[in-house]
N, C-alpha and C positions, 0 to 999 in steps of 0.2 A: 750367551747362554737365559739369558733370566726373560729375552724376550721370543724364544721358540716357546712352543706348541704345547703345553701339559703334560709332565707323562700319561703313558696307558696307564700302568703298573708302580703306583707311586708308597714306598711305606708310612709315611705320614698321613696319609688318608685313608681312611676308612666308609664304604659304601654298603650301609647295613639295609638290608630289603625288612621289613616292618615281618616283628616273628614275636610267635608264641611264649609263654612258659615251657620253658623242657629246652629236651633234645633239639638240636641243629635238624632241621629235613634237609635231607640230600642228596640230590639226583646224583646216581655214576654213570656215564658213558662210557660203553666199551668196558664191563665187570668183568667179562672173559677176558681179558688181555692183563699184560704184566703190570697196567698202571691200575689196573679196576679190583683187580685180585689181593695187588698189598692195601690198597685202599681199603677193602673191607674187611680185612682183618684188623685192620686200625678200628674205622667202627667197632667192628662183633669187640673190642678190645673196652674201648670206650661209649660203654652204651648211657650211658647218664648226657655226653658229649652231644651223642650222632643219631639218628634215625634216618636209615633209609626208604626213601618213599618208590622212585621207581628205581627199574636198571634200563640200559638197553644192552645190544649184542648183536653182532652180524649174523651167528646162528648157527655156526659150524665145531661150536662146545654144545649144545643143549642142554644135555644131562645138569655140567656145571651151574648152566641160567640157573636150571630147575631147583638143584641144593640152596643156591645163593638166593633164590628168590626164598625161598621157604625159612631158611637162615634167619632172611633179617624182616619176613612178613611183610616185605611191601604192594603198594598197593598196584602200581602198574610193570607189568614188562616190556621193552619195546624189540621187537628183534627186526631185521634186515631182510630174510630171507624169508619170503609167504609163503616157500614150498616146507619150512619145519614148521607150521603155527600149530600141525598135527600132532606130530612129535612130542610139542613143546607142551600141549595140555597135558597129553597122557605122562608126561615125565612128572609135571605139577601133581597132576591127579594122583599121582603112587605116595606121592607123598606128604599131599595134602591128608588130612581127617574124611572120615566122612562127616559128610552136611557142612564140612569147611569150605569155605567160598574164598574162587580159588581168586589172582589176582587177573585186573585185567589187561586181555595182549592186546601190543597193537604191534599192526605188522606189515615190511612195506618199508620200502628208499628211503620212506616220508618217517617211520616211527620214532628214529632218533630226537631229531628234531622234536614232533611233536612233546616226546618226554623231555626233555629240555626247555621247552616253555611250561611246563606241567608248576602243580600248584609247590616251591617249596625253598628255601634262600640257598643255598648253594646248589650247582650243578661244576660237576665236575669232569669234563671233558675230556677223558682217555684213551678216545676215537685213535688210532694211528689214519694217516695221510689224507688230506685236504676235503674227503667227504665229513671229516668235523669241520669246516664252515658254516652248512646251513645250519647244524645244532650250535655251535658257537654264537652266529647272528640270532635267535631264536631267543638263549638265554639272555643275553642282552636284552635286548628285544622287552621279554618281560620281564627285568629287572631283577634277574638273579643275582645274586653274585659268582660271578665262572673261575672255581680256578679249573685254570688251562695250561694243560698236560698235552693238548694239539695243536704243536706251535704253527705247522700247514696251514691252521688258518686263520693265522695268522699271517702266513709266508703271505698265502695267496689272495689274501684278500685284506691284506694292512689297514687301509685306505674306509673299507666297509668298516672293519672294525673297532676303527677309532673314530669313527664316523659316529657310532652307538653308546661306543660305553661311557659311562659315566665317572668323574674323577672315585677313583679308590675302588671302581668295580671288578678290575680285573687282577687275578691276583696269580702270579705267574707257580707250574710247579713243577716245568723242567729243573732236574740239580743245580744247573747252573746259572737258569733264571733266580730262580728261590731264595740260592745264595747270592748274588747279586743285591735283590731286592732285599736283604736282611742285612746285607752290610753298607748297603745306602742308608740305612736307620738314622748309619752312624753321623753324620751331616745331612746341610742343606745340597737343594741342586746345583748353588751358582761354585759347590768347592768343589766341584766332580774335576777333574784334568783326566783322568781314562779310566772306563773298563776293559777288566783286563779275564779275559773266557779260557777257561782250560781246559786240555784234550786229554785223554789220556794217552792220542798216539795208536788208539785200537787195537790190535793185532799184529800190524805187522810198522810197529814202530821203527825206524831205525834203517828202511831198505831202501835202499835205491827205486828210483822207477824200470831199469831192467827186470830186477828182481820181482820186482811185480807182474810180471809178465804170463805167470805159470800158474800163480795161486788159483786154487780150490774155494770152491763154494764151502766146504767144509773148513779151510782156513778162514776163511775170510766170517764164518760164523763165531771161528773160537774165540770171544771175545775174552782180554785176562783180564777184568776187574768185574764186570758190569755181567747182569743178567736179563736180555731184556727179549722181543721180538726176532723175527725172523729181519725184516726189515729194515728196523732202527739201527740191528745189528752191522749189516752190511751198510748203513752209511755211513756207521761209523769208522768201520772199517778203511773207505773212500777219503773220509773228514768229511763228505757232502754233510753228514749232520751236523760237525760243528762251524761248517755252511750256512748252513739256517740258524742256529744258535745268533750267529753274525747279526744275520739279519733280523731277526726277533731283538736281539738285545735294542737293537737300532727302533725299532719302531717303542715296544715295552717302554724304554726309559730316553726316546727323543735325543740320545748323541750319537755323533756325523762318528761316520764310517772309519774314518782317520785315527780317531778315538777312542777306537775298539781291536784291539791289540790278543790276538789268540797265542797260549805260551802251551809245550805239551809238561804235561806232569803226570808222570806211570803211574803212581800209585793213587788218582784220583781222591786224597783225602780233602785238597785244596781242590771245592768247586766254582769256584772265582773267586775275584778280588775286585774290590774299587782304589783306585789313587787318587787321592787327595790331594789339591792346592797344594797344602804346605810339605809335600813331601811324605807324610806316612799312607800307607795301606794297607785297609782291612781287609781280610781272606779270612771267608765262613769256610770249616772244614768240619766234613764227620766223617766215619768209615763208610764206606761205597751201600748207601742202602735207600733205598727211594720213598721208603715210609717216611722219610724229616720231609724232603719237603711237599708229600700230600699231604700231610700237619701242616704244615705253614700253609699250604690253598684253602683246606678245610675250615682250621679253625683259626683264624688271623682275625684280628689282633691279639688272641691266647696264644698259646702255646702249651703242644702236646705232652702232658710227661711222658717218658719212656717212650714217645713214639717209637727212638730206632735205639739203635746203640751207641756207646759211647767212646772214645778212646781211652786202653788204659794207660793211664801218664807214666805208669812205675817200667813201662814196656822200652828200652832203645828204637827207636823209628829210624828212616830216613823220607826225607824229601825231596823229589829233585825237579828242576825244571831243565825246561831243554827250546830253542828255538823250534817254528815251525818249518819242517822244511817242505816252503813251498813250489818245490822242481817235482817231487816225488809225487805231492798231493796238493793237487793247483785246486782243489773243490774250494777251498776256502776263500784264495783273490775273485774267484769266478761266479761267488754269490756275490762278496765285495761289490763288483759288479753292476749283478743283476738288481744289487740293492739299492746302487745306487741310478742304474733306469727307471726302477719303480712301476706303475701302470701295470702291465699283465706280465712283465717280462720275471717277475720270481714263478710264478702259477706257471709259467712253458718251464722254466727252472728245474720244477717240485714237479710238475707230471711227466715229463721228460726220466727224470731224472727212478721215477716209478718205476715207467712200463722199463726203463735198463737196467734196473737192481730185478723187475721177475726174468725178464732177458736171460742177466746171468743168474739166476737161479733155477733155472730150466736147463740151461746150458748155451745156452743161443745168440751168448754175446762173451767173448774174453770179463774179464777183473780190469781190465787195462780203459777196453769199452765202454765202459758204463760213465766215464769222467768224458772222453771223449767224442762220443754220439752228444752228452748231454751240449756235451760243449759248442758241435757243430748245431743243435735244435737252435740254441739259444743265439748264434750268432743270427742264422737264417731268418730268427723273428725280427731280427731289429731292433730298431730304437722305438720305444710308443710314442708314438703323437705327441704333440706338445700342449700338453692344455688340456687332455683328454681323462675327464674325472669315469674311476674304475666303475663299473657294476657287476652286480650276479652274473648277468649274461656276459657279458664282457670275458672276465673270469672263464667263463664254463666254456665258451669260444673258444679263449686260449688254449685251453688246459688239454679239450678236444682235438686240434691242428697238432700241440705239442704230441701228443701222445701216437697220434697216428704217424707221423711226422720220424716217432723215433723207432716207432714199428720198422716201418719203411726202409729207415739206414740199418735197423738190429738185421734185416734179412736180408738185405748185401751183404753186410758185414756175414753174414753166416751161410752164404752162398759161396764168397768170394775164399773163405777158411776149406772149402766142402772141395773146390778145384784148386786147391795149392797144395 
């Protein structure tokens, strides 16, 4: 272990960009999504600690974005959809007083990337999907601390991210990886025997593969413990999300795949665990609430008081743990496989899954068709050529192929079902 490369996320190392006195300047990417709105709630409750300088969003919730910009008095608002700029400017004008300067508006597919490179201390990347890769790279290259909630950018561009990140520059925000990050602070890297990533099991825990054949979109969106966006919620139902987290844990902490275990924990109280070589296991536990991990990402090495609720230990509770059913949910083992293949294989896995999830949401693909189609695309992609270095064009080319192939296979499935 000691000869392995340094981990991307290490609680013993603190990367601190040059910062002035006063609150820590923060840029929030994906501000109108689940992570972004909770981050803003945390900031508003801690004005002496944090100050938001820029926001970015896709553009689907213009009124909310304008409201956030006004409440936070940001310098810059970035929106991916150029067609909503006029609506955004009107919404901002309606909220700001006469003569009060409006924030700068950045628009287009590179707007979030520009915001990520702007002057600040910390960039919180809460964007969903592999479109978060460019902003991740921009934040790292600009020397910002990166609070990373966008797991896909690390999945698809792992070597690129690792090549740019300085020791301690990335703080993970996923609840599982924030838990591992905190538990790892209790020992040295050589002390670690195993990482244990917990999974709620999603809405279909305990069902067999046969019982999953007829589940609906509404069923898949009914997560038992977490309130999240539709894509990540469906990824939790297939456990693809857990597979991505296994790859992410490998990349963040440089622990081999055979020493990263997944265990089902329905209550979602224990967010992950670290087993040490002396036989002891440290678990990080809080009630299900993303504001705690967000506070770690924004505030580390300091903790933010009352960031999230704590347990009431005067009340009885039961915490359960079960082995993962890999037959009903093969996505975790598939993720291990593509993680070991490396190269563009994780990008193909992620892109094909994004297409299949969308097809499931629109009724073009059954639930089991998601992972079956992703598996087929991964198999057709094959093994990356040995010694091939990863580049952004490589990633984009692989993603484009995987999305197109997933759509072709989905269309065939829909056509076959229509004939049946």
